[in-house]
Short mmCIF file of the C-alpha atoms (twelve columns), coordinates in Angstrom:
data_MODEL
# 
_entry.id   MODEL 
# 
loop_
_atom_site.group_PDB 
_atom_site.id 
_atom_site.type_symbol 
_atom_site.label_atom_id 
_atom_site.label_alt_id 
_atom_site.label_comp_id 
_atom_site.label_asym_id 
_atom_site.label_seq_id 
_atom_site.Cartn_x 
_atom_site.Cartn_y 
_atom_site.Cartn_z 
_atom_site.pdbx_PDB_model_num 
ATOM 1  C CA . MET A 1  3.711  17.109 -6.146  1 
ATOM 2  C CA . PHE A 2  2.741  13.461 -5.677  1 
ATOM 3  C CA . ASN A 3  6.426  12.506 -5.452  1 
ATOM 4  C CA . LYS A 4  6.929  14.993 -2.598  1 
ATOM 5  C CA . ILE A 5  3.922  13.611 -0.729  1 
ATOM 6  C CA . ALA A 6  5.189  10.059 -1.220  1 
ATOM 7  C CA . LEU A 7  8.668  10.986 -0.004  1 
ATOM 8  C CA . THR A 8  7.205  12.793 3.019   1 
ATOM 9  C CA . LEU A 9  5.215  9.706  4.003   1 
ATOM 10 C CA . LEU A 10 8.311  7.551  3.552   1 
ATOM 11 C CA . ILE A 11 10.238 9.855  5.869   1 
ATOM 12 C CA . ILE A 12 7.467  9.480  8.459   1 
ATOM 13 C CA . GLY A 13 7.634  5.711  8.005   1 
ATOM 14 C CA . GLY A 14 11.423 5.748  8.333   1 
ATOM 15 C CA . ILE A 15 11.262 7.756  11.532  1 
ATOM 16 C CA . ASN A 16 8.668  5.332  12.877  1 
ATOM 17 C CA . TRP A 17 10.825 2.307  12.007  1 
ATOM 18 C CA . GLY A 18 13.820 4.027  13.595  1 
ATOM 19 C CA . SER A 19 11.886 4.593  16.799  1 
ATOM 20 C CA . ILE A 20 10.815 0.941  16.780  1 
ATOM 21 C CA . GLY A 21 14.378 -0.257 16.213  1 
ATOM 22 C CA . ILE A 22 16.062 2.017  18.726  1 
ATOM 23 C CA . PHE A 23 13.427 2.513  21.414  1 
ATOM 24 C CA . GLN A 24 10.939 -0.332 20.734  1 
ATOM 25 C CA . PHE A 25 8.306  2.398  20.452  1 
ATOM 26 C CA . ASP A 26 5.769  2.515  17.598  1 
ATOM 27 C CA . LEU A 27 5.063  6.218  17.176  1 
ATOM 28 C CA . VAL A 28 2.233  5.740  14.657  1 
ATOM 29 C CA . ALA A 29 0.455  3.252  16.917  1 
ATOM 30 C CA . TRP A 30 0.913  5.554  19.907  1 
ATOM 31 C CA . ILE A 31 -0.554 8.562  18.072  1 
ATOM 32 C CA . PHE A 32 -3.458 6.713  16.442  1 
ATOM 33 C CA . GLY A 33 -4.483 4.274  19.168  1 
ATOM 34 C CA . GLY A 34 -2.593 1.017  18.660  1 
ATOM 35 C CA . GLN A 35 -1.344 -1.059 15.739  1 
ATOM 36 C CA . THR A 36 -4.763 -2.522 15.016  1 
ATOM 37 C CA . SER A 37 -6.693 0.762  14.975  1 
ATOM 38 C CA . ILE A 38 -8.103 1.703  11.582  1 
ATOM 39 C CA . LEU A 39 -6.134 4.989  11.484  1 
ATOM 40 C CA . SER A 40 -2.830 3.231  12.162  1 
ATOM 41 C CA . ARG A 41 -3.588 0.658  9.487   1 
ATOM 42 C CA . ILE A 42 -4.405 3.430  6.999   1 
ATOM 43 C CA . ILE A 43 -1.081 5.165  7.753   1 
ATOM 44 C CA . TYR A 44 0.849  1.885  7.449   1 
ATOM 45 C CA . THR A 45 -0.905 1.157  4.134   1 
ATOM 46 C CA . LEU A 46 -0.230 4.639  2.754   1 
ATOM 47 C CA . VAL A 47 3.446  4.415  3.703   1 
ATOM 48 C CA . GLY A 48 3.679  1.005  2.009   1 
ATOM 49 C CA . LEU A 49 1.998  2.272  -1.164  1 
ATOM 50 C CA . CYS A 50 4.298  5.274  -1.248  1 
ATOM 51 C CA . ALA A 51 7.301  2.979  -0.896  1 
ATOM 52 C CA . VAL A 52 6.136  0.996  -3.918  1 
ATOM 53 C CA . TRP A 53 5.596  4.256  -5.845  1 
ATOM 54 C CA . CYS A 54 9.084  5.500  -4.930  1 
ATOM 55 C CA . ILE A 55 10.629 2.409  -6.489  1 
ATOM 56 C CA . SER A 56 9.700  4.054  -9.785  1 
ATOM 57 C CA . LEU A 57 11.748 7.124  -8.769  1 
ATOM 58 C CA . LEU A 58 14.831 4.913  -8.595  1 
ATOM 59 C CA . LEU A 59 14.150 3.430  -12.006 1 
ATOM 60 C CA . ARG A 60 13.466 6.705  -13.813 1 
ATOM 61 C CA . ASP A 61 15.879 8.161  -16.316 1 
ATOM 62 C CA . ASP A 62 17.778 11.197 -14.974 1 
ATOM 63 C CA . SER A 63 16.777 13.261 -17.994 1 
ATOM 64 C CA . GLU A 64 13.116 12.808 -16.960 1 
ATOM 65 C CA . SER A 65 13.905 14.252 -13.527 1 
ATOM 66 C CA . ASP A 66 15.725 17.186 -15.101 1 
ATOM 67 C CA . ARG A 67 12.679 17.964 -17.255 1 
ATOM 68 C CA . GLU A 68 10.454 17.863 -14.185 1 
ATOM 69 C CA . VAL A 69 12.709 20.323 -12.348 1 
ATOM 70 C CA . ARG A 70 12.787 22.719 -15.334 1 
ATOM 71 C CA . VAL A 71 8.990  22.679 -15.609 1 
ATOM 72 C CA . MET A 72 8.451  23.180 -11.870 1 
ATOM 73 C CA . GLY A 73 11.306 25.585 -11.245 1 
# 
């Protein structure tokens, strides 16, 4: 469950970075009141922490992922 939440936040972060790169528009800052607002900073921090967590997904053994799917599915 935590992995899905982390991946969801990374997708949000990726969409935000895409909007910055293509349109020079920071969606998170627009929604939460600017880059320096506390809510924006919390979202940026959560996305960063999830990115660090997802590094572990890349380094995991495939057999561990298979076990997780069998237990959940």
